[in-house]
Steps between C-alpha positions, in 0.01 A plus 500: 500500500663756729873544451717331756700759695860533383751441777812606310854423610550419866719805555290736290372817663246565225148517651307190393167667545577737216391236247255651251134460596342179378316510170135598468490828696165599346336168585632503854391860548152427362451202731599682817327825405182307427521341844542844652199635315293228667605653830407850384154374406467398863483871587170552315276428802681774688561745217142524380358626836800733540450643150126543560574685823751724319244588232239579765745731676598671171188526284680741266730218390407416141575129520279196506544239771656242262742761365615599847549135599707436187713808572552377855661187358762687294756560778511142629510363145791726404691413817422133444633511142824668608549257789436192290742621232774565758447161659501313169829669410678475837353232728667202326833685506494509880362145534147606601236286338138479397353164405275668245795681347691174473199317359461753221869450427450127463534394865287258704130555581422756768257315727715195584794728584284730708332210680827412673541861616142560610530362855794728581334798331166452673666433835726805482212717373276384785775567755566846358126578497453398863808695608381812317154474661647461849743790454231719347267448793785551746607825334145640476519694832835653401375596153204667666215668322228355721435220256499738201817342364399179321670174584560208265170359631290804413228457237612158380224471244495242222613768252799595712594136553481422127699807405761405758528148364501601133656846484718457809593138444561525126549856377686643797738204498573559132563866573700479820672163494528417129573858393648700787679228697652353182622844398648572844678163510640554150602863571676409826671204339617713207629776727658318796508129423622466142784265591249245620347269236155579640355723775584376849263474797593848623393661175179299487412589861564866425266478202239323711512764776497803272218367287307407816536856632387635162204263518412636844539863388279430201205455736532852645295683230200275568538561873536876442158500331349373825693660787779758547846348464645544848833344590336202678270440203789513252718274715226244554392496133850461359622253764206260483491489122877467484476200730288325243727624225803336662320164508392536136848607392664204672260262325574667166871452560495148642199358311328697223287801416192280509582385854514868605162551335345210694638633829373852427153369419506288816568808713178662375305184575640508855395864537143419400477194726646698789250783443220249551656341807624822664 
């Protein structure tokens, strides 16, 4: 069973969240990393055509299609491993939770716990998705490009939708929320909030906002491969993705990592439905 947090003496200034990580680091890491790999597998329908196109453009490349696809997975897998390790070590210290992490440590089953959070997660994800679509369409004339700049509704194929649900909803949440946001909350708490027994709302909101901006900036390389990164394109890309990141971060803080995953996946479903309707 997970260790109960130590409260210490009432007048103690020792940070409670510095309790050693719960037992079973390797098992917890393996469970969350395995979940993240499932998300990476969701990229296959997109990576195979991209790798084939790359080989056609560079016939001198002495790689087979399967080899190039496998190599394409290395970066996300490495980043995933680092993020999962950081989250396993730090998230419980700053009172950020994952139902799967707790289950591996002897906690309650995941699905019943997530079932109570699903309505809020789906509702907030749907709201964020609709707001992003509306803002994206409203900003399109300012971004310019005569339609050359893709919107969130562009090319919403089945492959893109599945990769958004699996890679976005699972792997990106493990990277950005479980790994980066947990680290930021812990680092801010250790540097400016050590007298508090746990990170306060201000520290958690700072971690949410910074990780959301990093999440938005992380989409710039993909956009740069399509269109030049002008100031409007950068602003629009970072701001819209950060809007979703704020919603996911709040759910991670107030509910769980899995609730953030559900909301993230819901956003991609909204994008696909909106692409059909609009």
